[in-house]
PAZAPA-4460 file (N, C-alpha, C; in steps of 0.05 Angstrom, whole numbers, plus 32768, in hexadecimal, padded with zeros to 4 digits):
% residues 105
    n_x    n_y    n_z   ca_x   ca_y   ca_z    c_x    c_y    c_z   seq   type   mol
   83E2   8B4D   87C6   83CB   8B3C   87C8   83D0   8B27   87DE     1      M     A
   83BB   8B21   87ED   83BE   8B0D   8803   83C7   8AF2   87F7     2      A     A
   83D2   8AE2   8809   83DB   8AC7   8801   83C3   8AB7   87F8     3      D     A
   83C3   8AAE   87DF   83AD   8A9E   87D5   83B6   8A83   87CC     4      I     A
   83CE   8A7B   87D4   83D9   8A61   87CC   83C7   8A4A   87D4     5      Q     A
   83BB   8A4B   87EC   83AA   8A36   87F5   838C   8A3A   87EF     6      G     A
   8387   8A4D   87DD   836B   8A55   87D7   835C   8A3E   87C9     7      F     A
   8344   8A39   87D1   8333   8A25   87C4   8317   8A30   87C2     8      D     A
   830A   8A31   87AC   8311   8A24   8793   8328   8A32   8784     9      P     A
   8333   8A26   8771   834A   8A31   8762   8340   8A40   8749    10      R     A
   8328   8A4B   874A   831E   8A5B   8734   8313   8A75   873E    11      T     A
   8313   8A8A   872E   8308   8AA4   8736   82FC   8AB1   871D    12      A     A
   82E8   8AC1   8721   82DC   8AD2   870D   82E2   8AEE   8716    13      I     A
   82F0   8AFE   8705   82F8   8B19   870D   82E8   8B2D   86FB    14      V     A
   82D8   8B3D   8708   82C9   8B51   86F9   82DB   8B68   86F0    15      T     A
   82D5   8B73   86D9   82E5   8B8A   86CF   8302   8B82   86C9    16      G     A
   8306   8B69   86C1   8322   8B61   86BD   832C   8B65   86A1    17      S     A
   831E   8B77   8692   8327   8B7E   8677   833D   8B93   8677    18      D     A
   8341   8BA0   868F   8356   8BB4   8690   835C   8BBB   86AD    19      S     A
   8370   8BCB   86B1   8376   8BD7   86CB   837A   8BC4   86E2    20      G     A
   836E   8BCB   86F9   8370   8BBB   8711   8365   8B9F   870D    21      I     A
   834E   8B9D   86FF   8342   8B83   86FA   8355   8B71   86EA    22      G     A
   8362   8B7C   86D6   8376   8B6C   86C7   838D   8B63   86D9    23      R     A
   8397   8B75   86E9   83AD   8B6F   86FB   83A5   8B59   870F    24      A     A
   838D   8B5A   8719   8383   8B46   872C   8381   8B2B   871E    25      V     A
   8375   8B2B   8706   8372   8B11   86F7   838E   8B05   86F1    26      A     A
   83A1   8B14   86E9   83BC   8B0A   86E3   83C9   8B00   86FC    27      V     A
   83C6   8B0F   8712   83D3   8B06   872B   83C7   8AEC   8735    28      R     A
   83AD   8AE9   8732   83A0   8AD0   873A   83AA   8AB9   8729    29      L     A
   83AE   8ABD   870F   83B9   8AA9   86FD   83D5   8AA2   8706    30      A     A
   83E5   8AB6   870D   8400   8AB1   8716   8400   8AA0   8730    31      E     A
   83EB   8AA3   8740   83E9   8A94   8759   83DC   8A78   8754    32      A     A
   83D5   8A72   873B   83CC   8A57   8735   83AE   8A54   8732    33      G     A
   839F   8A6A   8730   8382   8A68   872D   837B   8A6B   870F    34      L     A
   8365   8A5D   8707   8359   8A61   86ED   8347   8A7A   86F1    35      D     A
   8344   8A8A   86DB   8336   8AA3   86DD   8321   8AA7   86C8    36      V     A
   8309   8AAF   86D1   82F4   8AB8   86C0   82F8   8AD6   86BD    37      G     A
   82FB   8ADF   86A4   8301   8AFB   869E   82E7   8B08   8694    38      V     A
   82DE   8B1E   86A0   82C6   8B2B   8698   82CC   8B47   868C    39      T     A
   82BA   8B50   867C   82BC   8B6A   866F   82A0   8B76   866C    40      W     A
   829F   8B90   866A   8286   8B9E   8664   8286   8BAB   8649    41      H     A
   829C   8BBA   8643   829D   8BC7   8629   82B7   8BC1   8619    42      T     A
   82CA   8BB3   8625   82E4   8BAF   8618   82EA   8B91   8615    43      D     A
   82DD   8B85   8601   82E1   8B69   85FD   82FE   8B63   85F5    44      E     A
   830A   8B74   85E5   8326   8B6F   85DD   8339   8B6F   85F5    45      A     A
   8334   8B82   8608   8344   8B83   8620   8341   8B6A   8631    46      G     A
   8328   8B5F   8632   8323   8B47   8641   8331   8B2F   8634    47      A     A
   8330   8B2E   861A   833E   8B18   860C   835D   8B19   8611    48      R     A
   8367   8B32   8612   8384   8B35   8617   838A   8B2C   8634    49      A     A
   8379   8B33   8647   837D   8B29   8662   837C   8B0B   8663    50      T     A
   8369   8AFF   8655   8367   8AE1   8655   8381   8AD5   864A    51      A     A
   838D   8AE1   8636   83A6   8AD7   862B   83BD   8AD9   8640    52      E     A
   83BD   8AEF   8650   83D1   8AF1   8665   83CD   8ADB   867A    53      E     A
   83B4   8AD6   8680   83AE   8AC0   8694   83B8   8AA5   8689    54      V     A
   83B2   8AA0   866F   83BA   8A87   8663   83D9   8A85   8661    55      R     A
   83E6   8A9C   865E   8403   8A9C   865D   8410   8A91   8677    56      A     A
   8400   8A92   868D   8409   8A87   86A6   8400   8A6A   86AA    57      H     A
   83F6   8A5E   8695   83EF   8A42   8695   83D4   8A3C   86A2    58      G     A
   83C3   8A51   86A4   83A9   8A4D   86B1   8392   8A50   869C    59      R     A
   837B   8A45   86A2   8364   8A48   8691   8358   8A63   8694    60      R     A
   834C   8A6D   867E   833F   8A87   867E   8326   8A85   866D    61      A     A
   8310   8A91   8676   82F7   8A93   8667   82F0   8AB1   8667    62      A     A
   82E4   8ABA   8651   82DD   8AD6   864E   82BF   8AD9   864B    63      V     A
   82B3   8AEB   8659   8296   8AF0   8657   828F   8B0D   865C    64      A     A
   827B   8B17   864E   8271   8B32   8652   8260   8B32   866B    65      R     A
   8264   8B47   867C   8255   8B49   8695   824D   8B66   8699    66      L     A
   8234   8B6C   869A   822A   8B87   869E   821E   8B89   86BA    67      D     A
   822C   8B94   86CD   8222   8B96   86E8   820F   8BAE   86EC    68      L     A
   820B   8BBE   86D7   81F9   8BD4   86DA   81DC   8BCA   86D5    69      T     A
   81D9   8BB3   86CA   81BE   8BA7   86C6   81BD   8B8E   86D6    70      E     A
   81B7   8B91   86F0   81B6   8B7A   8701   819C   8B6A   86FD    71      L     A
   819B   8B50   86FF   81B3   8B41   8705   81C3   8B3D   86EC    72      P     A
   81DC   8B47   86ED   81EF   8B43   86D7   81F7   8B26   86D6    73      G     A
   81F7   8B1A   86BF   81FF   8AFE   86BD   8213   8AFC   86A6    74      R     A
   822A   8AEF   86AB   823C   8AEB   8695   8230   8AD8   8681    75      P     A
   8238   8ADB   8668   822D   8ACB   8653   823D   8AB1   8650    76      T     A
   8240   8AA2   8665   824F   8A89   8664   823F   8A74   8654    77      W     A
   824D   8A65   8645   8241   8A4E   8637   823A   8A39   864B    78      S     A
   822A   8A25   8644   8223   8A10   8657   823C   8A02   8661    79      T     A
   824F   89FC   864F   8267   89EF   8657   8278   8A00   866A    80      G     A
   8279   8A1A   8665   8288   8A2C   8677   827B   8A2D   8692    81      S     A
   8261   8A2E   8693   8253   8A2F   86AD   825B   8A17   86BE    82      R     A
   825C   89FF   86B2   8264   89E7   86C0   8281   89EA   86C9    83      R     A
   8293   89F3   86B7   82AF   89F5   86BD   82B5   8A09   86D4    84      S     A
   82A6   8A1E   86D5   82AC   8A33   86E8   8299   8A32   8701    85      W     A
   8289   8A1D   8703   8278   8A1B   871B   8289   8A1A   8734    86      A     A
   8280   8A27   8748   828F   8A27   8762   82A6   8A3B   8762    87      G     A
   82A8   8A4D   874E   82BE   8A60   874F   82B7   8A77   8762    88      S     A
   82CC   8A85   876A   82C9   8A9C   877B   82CC   8AB5   876A    89      T     A
   82BC   8AC9   876F   82BD   8AE1   875F   82CC   8AF8   876E    90      S     A
   82DE   8B06   8760   82EA   8B1E   876B   82E0   8B35   875A    91      W     A
   82D4   8B49   8768   82CB   8B60   8759   82E0   8B76   875E    92      S     A
   82EA   8B81   8748   82FF   8B95   874B   82F6   8BB0   8742    93      T     A
   82DF   8BB2   8735   82D6   8BCC   872C   82B9   8BD0   8733    94      T     A
   82B2   8BE4   8742   8296   8BE9   874A   8286   8BF2   8732    95      P     A
   826E   8BE7   872F   825C   8BF0   871A   824D   8C08   8723    96      A     A
   8246   8C1A   8711   8236   8C31   8719   821B   8C27   8722    97      P     A
   8210   8C33   8736   81F6   8C2C   8741   81E1   8C3F   8736    98      V     A
   81CD   8C33   872A   81B7   8C43   8720   81A0   8C42   8734    99      R     A
   8195   8C58   873C   817F   8C57   874F   8166   8C4A   8742   100      P     A
   8158   8C3A   8752   8140   8C2D   8748   812A   8C42   8747   101      S     A
   8116   8C3E   8735   8101   8C52   8733   80F3   8C58   874D   102      P     A
   80F1   8C45   875F   80E4   8C49   8779   80F4   8C5A   878C   103      S     A
   810E   8C5D   8787   811F   8C6D   8799   8123   8C8A   8790   104      S     A
   8116   8C91   877A   811A   8CAD   8771   8102   8CBE   8778   105      T     A
***
């Protein structure tokens, strides 16, 4: 991963961070000193486990369901979480399947 030591803001939201590459990215960002918003689509338990790994590195973690197949997908952040995570940068690690719109078929 590129050097992110001077990265600002110090928060990131990582899509698909409940497992695999997304989990690895979320944990690496936490190791580098960023707080991480962990998202999941079908594996809430995996997302919560990722959040615990992030917290084990002394960083904040929030968990939210995010369905990018139904755009605009919006995480279910609480009002307080939205304020806490305002200005964060998002890393997308897993492409969502694209469904053709009715007009394109």
